N, C-alpha and C positions, 0 to 999 in steps of 0.2 A: 226800578229797572225791571227788565223782563227778558224773555227769550222769544225770538220770532223765527218763522220758517215758512216755506211755501214752495209751490211748483206752478209754473205757467207752461202750457203746452198748446200745440196747434190743434190736436184732436181732443175734443171734450170727453170722448169715451175713455181715453187713457187717464185723464184726471179723475173721472168719476169712479174708475175701478181701483183706485189706490188708497182707499180709506184706511185700510190696515197699516199701510206704510206711513200715512200721516199721523196716525195714533202713535206709532213707534217713534216718529220724529218728535212729536209733542212730548212724549215721555222723557226724551233726553234733555228736555228743557225744564224739567220739573224742579230742579234745584235753583235755576235762575228765576223761575216764576212759580213759587209754591202756593200762591193765594187763589188764583182764578185761572181757568182755561177757556179758550174759545177757538172756534174753527169756522172758516168760511169756505164753502165749496160750491162753485157755481160756474157752469160752462167750462171755460178753459183755464180756470184759476182755482187754486187752493191756497188759502192763507191761514197760518197757524200761529197761535199765541199762547204764551204762558206768562202770567202776570205776577210781579211783585208789587203789591199796591203801596204807593207812597203818597200820591197826591189825589185828592177826590176819590176816596176809597169806593164809594157807592156808584159813581157815574163814569169812571174811566175805563169801562169794560171794552175789550177788543176781541176780534177785529171790529173796527168802528167804520160805519158807512155814512156817506153824505151824497145826496143828489144836488147838483149845482150846475145851473145853466146848461142843461141837456146832457150832462155826463154823470155817471154813477161811480163814485170813488170808494174804495175800501182800503183801510190803512191797518198795518201792523207796525208797532213802534217799540223800540227799546231805547230808553234814555230819559233825559230831563232837559227841559228848556228853562233857562234862567232869565229870560226876558218875556215871559208869558204875558204879563199885564200890558206891556207896550204893544205886543203883537195883537192882542185881543182888541185894544182900543183902535189900532189902525184898521183892523178888519171890520169892526163895527161901523167905522166911518165909511166903509165900502159896502155896507148893507148886510153884513153877516150878523146872525144872532146865535146865541149860545145857550145850551141847556145845562152846562156844568161849569166848574172852574178848573177842569183838568187841562194840562198842557197837551194831551193827546188830541182833544177836540180842536184846540187852537192850531196845532200843526196840520191837521186834516184840512181845516178851512184855509190855512195859509197856502197849502199846496193847490187847493182848488182855485184860489184867487190868483196866485203868482206863478204856479208851476215850479220849475227848477229854480227860478229866481228867489223863491222863498228861503233857500239855503243861505243866501247872503244876508238875510234879515234875522236868522236864528242864532242866538247865543246859547250854546248848550252842548251836551254830549249825547250822541244819538246814532242809531242805525235804524233805518225804516224802509218799508216797502209800501207803495201805493199802486193798486190795480185800478186802471181806468177801463171799465168794462166795455163801453161802447167803442172805444178806440182800440181795444185789444192790446193795451200797452202797460207794461210794468215799469215803475220807476223805483230805483234803489238809491240810497244815499248813506254816507257815513260822515261823522263829524270831522271837523278840520284837523284836530290833533290825533285822531285815532283812538280815543278812549274806549269807544264801544265797537265790538267786532262785527263783521258781516262777511261770511264766506258764500261762495256760489260755485256751481258746476253746470256746464252745458252738457246734456246727454240726450242723444237722439234729437227729437223735435221739441225739446223742452228745456227749461231752465229751473234748477233747484237752488234755493238759498236757505241759509240758516245762521243763527248766532254763533254756533260752534261747529267744529269739524265733525264731532260725533253725530250731530243732527243730520248732516248729509250722509254719513256712513250708515245711518239707520234706514235709508231708502235702498231697496234692492238694486237700483240702477247704478249705485256708487259702491263698488267693491273696495276693500282696503288695500289697494295696490300702491307700492312705492317703487319707483324706478331708480336708476343710478343717480339721476339729478336730485330726486327727493332724498336719497341717502346722503348725498353730498351736502345737502342743506343741513341735515341733522348732524353729521359727523364733522363737517368742516366749519360750519357757522353756528351750530346750536350752542345755547338755547335761542340765539337769534335766528332769523331767517330772512331771505330776500323779500323786500316789500312786495306784497301781492301774492306771495307763494304760500300755498296751503300744504306743502310737503307731499301729501297723497296725490297720486296721479290725477290730473285734470282739475283738482280743487284749487280755486283761486280765492283771494280775499280782496275786497274793495280797498283801495288805498285810503289813507286819511285825506279828507278834502276831495274825495272823488264821488261822482254819481254815475248812474248807468240807466239806460233805457233798453228794455227788451221788447221786441215786437213779436207777438204771438204768431202772426200770419207768416212771417218770413224767417223767424228764428234768428234774427239779427240782433246782436248785442252791441250797443254803442257806449263807450266809456268816455267820461269827461272829467277833467280835473277842475273843480270850481274854486279851489283855494290852494295856495302854497306860500311858503315864506318868500318874500320878494324884497330885495334890497331897495333902500330909498334914502334920501337925504335926511339927516337928523339935525334940525336947526336949533334945538334947545340946548342951553348951557347946562352945567352940572346941576345947579340948584333947581332949575325948572324940571330937569329930567327926574331928579329925586322926588319932587312933589308929584309929578305925574305917575311915577312908579308907586308911590304910597297910595294915591287915589285909586289906581287900577287894582292893586292887590287887595285893598280893603273892600272895594266894591265887589270884586270877584268872590271873595270869601262870604260876604254878607248875602249876595244873591244865592249862593249855594247852600245856605242854611234854611231855605224855604222847604217845608215838608209838613205833611199831616200825620207823620209818625215820628217816634223819638230819633233825635240826631245826636251823634257823639263825634269826638275827634280822636285821632291817633296822636300820641304825645311821646316822643323819643327824648325830649330835652335838647334836640337840635334846633337850629334856626327855623327851618321851614314849618315843622309841625307845631313848634311853640308859637310862631306868629299866627297860624291858623287858630290855634286854641285860644290865644289871647283875644283876638278879634271876635271869635265866637262867644267867648265868655262875656265880653262887654255887651254884645248883642243880646244874649240870653238874659243877663242881669237886668238890662233896661226893660225887658218884657216880663220880669218877675219869674223867670225860669232858671233852672240850674243846669249847666252843661255837664255832661259826663265825658271824661277823658280816659284813655286806655294806653297802657304801656306793656311791652313784651320783654321778657328776660329769660334766662336759662338757669337751671339748677346748677349750682356750684361755679357759676361764671365769676363770682367775686374771688373765688379761690384760684381759678386758673387764668383769668384774664391777664394779658400783658400788652402794653402799648406797642403799636407799630406805626409806621409812616402813615398808613391809611386809617387806622383806628387809634388815635392818640390818647383817648381816655374813655372811661366807662360812662354810660348814660345816666346811671342811677342818681348821682349827686345833682345833676341838672334837672332831672325829672322832679326830684324833691323840691328843688328851688322853685320850679314852676308850680308845683302843688301849693306851696306857701303863697305864691303870687296870685294865683287864680282863686275864684270862688267856686270852682268846679268840684264835682264828686269824682275822685280818681279810682281807677281799678288797675291793680297790678296782675298781670298774667305771667305765670312762670311755667316754662316748658321743660320737660325732662327728656333724656336721650331716647328711651324706648319708644315713646310716642312720636318723637321726631323722625326716627327711622321708619316706623310703620307708616307714617303719613307721607313718606316719599311716594308711595304707590297711589294713594288718593290724589296726590298732586298731579300725577300723570293723567289720571282719569279726569281731573278738572281741566287740564291744559290740552289734553288729547295728543300731547307730544312730550318727549323728555324735556325737562325744564331746568330750573336753577337749583336742583337738589334741595337741600334743607333750607335754602333761602326761600324757596317756594313752600315747602311743607310747614315751615314755622309760621308763615303768613296764613296759610290755610287753617292751622290750629288756632292762631290768634283771632282770626275772624269768626271762627266757630264759637269762641268764648265771648265775643262782643255781641253776637246776634241775639241772645236772650234779653239784652238790655237796650238794644237800638236796632233799627232797620236801616238807618243811613249813617255813614261816617265820612268825615273829611280827612284827607291825607295829604302829605307834603310832596308827593312825587312831582318831578319835572322842573322844579326850581333850578336844580343843578344844570340841566340841559340848556335852559333859557338864560340864566344869569351867569353861566360859566363857572360852576363850582367844582367840577371834577379836576383831579390832578392833571389829566391830559389836556386841559385848557391852560393851566397855569404854569406848568413846568416846560420851558422852551424846548428842552431836549426831547421830552415825550411828545410835545405838540408837533414838532417838525418831523418826527419819525414817520416813515412811510407805512401806510396801511391803517386798518381799524385799530384805534389806540387801546381798546378794551380786549382785543383778541389778536395778540402777536404770536400765536402758537400754531400756525398752520402746519409747519414741518413736524412739530411734536405730535399734533393730532394725526397727521397722515401716517406716522410711524405705527399707529395702532391698527390701521385698516388692512385687512387681508388683501392680497394681490387679486386684482380682477374685479373686486366688489364694485368699484366705481367705473368700470368699463374703461373708456378712453379719456375720462375726465382727469385733467392735470390739477391737483389740489391748489397749487400756488396760482395758476392761471384762473381757476374758478373763483377764488376769493378776490384776486386782483381785479378781475373784470367788474365785479360788483362795487368795489371801492372806487375804481375809475369812473364808473357810471354815475355814482353819487356825487363825486366831485364835479363832473360835467353838468349835472343838474342843479348845481348850487348857484343861486342868484347873487351876483357881485356887480356893483356899479363900476363902470370904467374909471380908472384913475385911483382905485383903492391901493394903498401900499401893501407890502407883503404881509405884515402882521394882520391888518384888517381883512385882507383876502383870506388868510388862513383861518381867522376866527369865524368867518362866515361858513367856510368849509366845515369847520369843527361843529358849529351849531347844526348844520344840515346833516352831517354824518350822525350826530347824536339824535337829532329829531327823527330821522328816517329809520334808524336802526336801534341804538341802545335804548332810547326812550320807549320805542314800541315793545321791546322785550319786557321792560318794566311795567308798561301799561297792560300787556297781555297777562303778566303775572298778577297784577292787582285785580283786574277784572275777573279772571278765572278763579283765583283763590278765594276771593270775597263772595262771588256769586255762587260758589259751591255750597255756601251756607245761607244763601238768600240775603246777603248783606250788600247793600248798595254803597259803594265807596266813590266819593266825588273828589276831584283833584283840582282845586281852585287855581293853581299855578298853570294849568293847561287852558285857562281862558285865552282864546285866540287873540284878544286885544293885547294881552301882555306879550304874547309871542311876537306879534306884528311889531309892536313898539320897540321891544328890546333887540330885535334882529339888527336894527341899524344903529343902536347906541354904541359909541366908540368903546373899544376895549379898555382904555385907561379910565373911563367912567365906571365900567363894570368891576374893574380890579382896583377900586378905590383903596388907597393906603396899602396896596399889595396884599389885601385880604380876600380870600375867596368869597364871592358874592358881596364884595364891599359896598357896591351901590345899594343893594337891597338892605344891607345892615344900616347904612347911613339913612336911607329913606324911612326906615321903620323905627328910628330912635324914639324912645319914650313909650313904645308899645310893650317892651320886654325888659326884665332886669338886665343890667349891662353885662353881667357874667354870662348870660345866655345869648344875648344879642351878638356878642363878639367871641363866642366860643368857636374854637376851630372845628371845621367840618369833621363829622364822623359818620360813616355809612350805616345802613341798616344793621342792627345787631345780629350776630351769629353766635353759636355756641363755641366755647373754648374748651369744653370738657373733653379730655382725651378718651373718655368712654365712647364718644361719638365715632371717632376714628376707628377705635377697636371694633365697634358694633358694625359699621358699614364694611369694614375690611373682612370681618368674619362672614358677613352676608354675601359679599362678592366671591369669596373663596368657595362658599357653598354653591353658588350659582355655577361657577366655572368648573366645578368638580363633575358636573353633569355634561357629558359630551353632546347631548341633545339641546343644550341651552341655546335659545335663539341668538343670543349675543355672539356666540362662538361661530356663527355662520358668517359674520362680517368683521369680527375683531380678533386679532391674534391673542391667543391665550398667554403666550410667553410675554407679550407686552404688558398685559394686565398683571402678571406675576411680578414683573419689574416694578410696576406702579405700587403694588401692595407692599413690596419689600422696601420701598423708599421711605415709608413712615411719613412723618410730618416734614421731612427735609426736602421734598421735591420743590425746586425753585420755580417751576413753570406754572403760572395760573392758567386755568382752563378758560375763564371768561371773567372780565371785569376785575374788581378788587377783592371780591368775596369768595370766588370759586377756586380755592387752593386744593391741596391734596385730598382732604376728607370729602370735599364737595365733588371733586373729580371722580373719586371712587363711587360716591352716591349717584352721580350722573350715569355712570355705566350700569348701575342697578336699575335706574329708570329706563334706560334704553332697552335692557332685557325685558323688563316688565311691559313696556310699551309694545314691543314686537309680539309678545305672548298674548297680552290682554286684547289687543286690537287685531290679532290674527293677521299680522302684516304679511302680505304676499309680495315677495321680491320679484320684480319683472324686468 
């Protein structure tokens, strides 16, 4: 993986005079790309790259250039292609020749040959930009599921783009301004955000499955959605569906194990990470190599953990079961409260926004511990969104409740916000408009019954919103330490196939992700295969609540604290007094009282660190 950035403008003199700004932008990408740096500045274009070398270490340098059929192309690319051999063969049959085995060179030739249509042929996770110099045209694209980020802003007669928000803010033409709409995104939707919204004024993000063309002469930006989930008939019976699911999942995992640097897997003892680890272990063993697996836990969690509806059991016994089952070398990572609290702030710097509190900071610390052992890791994100594993898919009462199922707290959130901060924005209407728009954009074949219609709405809601929040988290927290994390369940072929699978197939035997469990029989020990779902582990240590509470009290004791410009102090004091008994979760299953307090700490730090200008 890497970091990319650039600027395309009408006036070459503007581009040529911004070298210092480009160096500053490149520096913001140093954690994403610690191995190599490159920059292309010519005429009306500047393309910037910072590389994390994973495939073809010597020959995959960027920006990469190609002259083909009268045009000169320059590429900057962040991602991995998982069907590189097939693409290379198809291109060689078209007369292309290659000097390396890097996927970067294959992608560049694919674009030169097929233009935007190359996206339909690519299986991978990516964000890239190609400058066609003679045409004066920039092409931008993002992978189908949104695993890799790509932000942009139009300013004056130019377009700026970058892998992260901080990269754009490093350019003098992009001040850190946040208007009422941006604040509403943070305070009413955060850590989620409206698809395409970059929170800071005028900053946008390419949608998953979207590409764009920017014309330097006219300053016109044209956006195009090249892929989205589309409903279709599902002719396969249950047994055929299960076989297809098994084939797709195994193939996706195996394709994502290709690397020229060490590869590891996350292992929580849950279904998704255990499946990935088992398939990877078999793959490595057949090639005479040993897989490395990593698990995260918290000091004193054994002492303080108690089962809940969402977290029915501890992970450790299942991790040990998997350790005995696999031939892998396992690493336990244990985090303690003080480092978890301190990393809340690094997590903001990684995400460029307030995030998921210690759900973010713990992952950041976890990835930091993995990096000395591996440069690539595979993780189990997105299986729940695609196979219907969350409680809000399976509980009819929750499923039919109006609004985003992971964030039913709009009125509660609004009660914290100072009068006038959001201007004339009505909180309920702001959130509702986005919910309704997502429902309207859901693909449903005519004649679907109420349950099947609602399940497609739920998939689309999760795919467009909740999954994106988790993918943001995974990308930023891992890349902060230069660790590339791949997500096999985000293979678009799995998402396309599963979208039309009937709910009673997915919910086989009334078990969450029952179809996936049935399909993968024999791959895992039965105790792990049929283990009840348990989410990402968090700390249960009361010292964490005490620590973040003390920190927030310290913050709000300062009348000049940025947080107090937008949030009512008395509402924060009520939150602090509630202890662990506050029944309203802020977001999802994991952000309860301690995480809500920590989130407000992140908001304050974000406003201060990024020198947010409220406009």
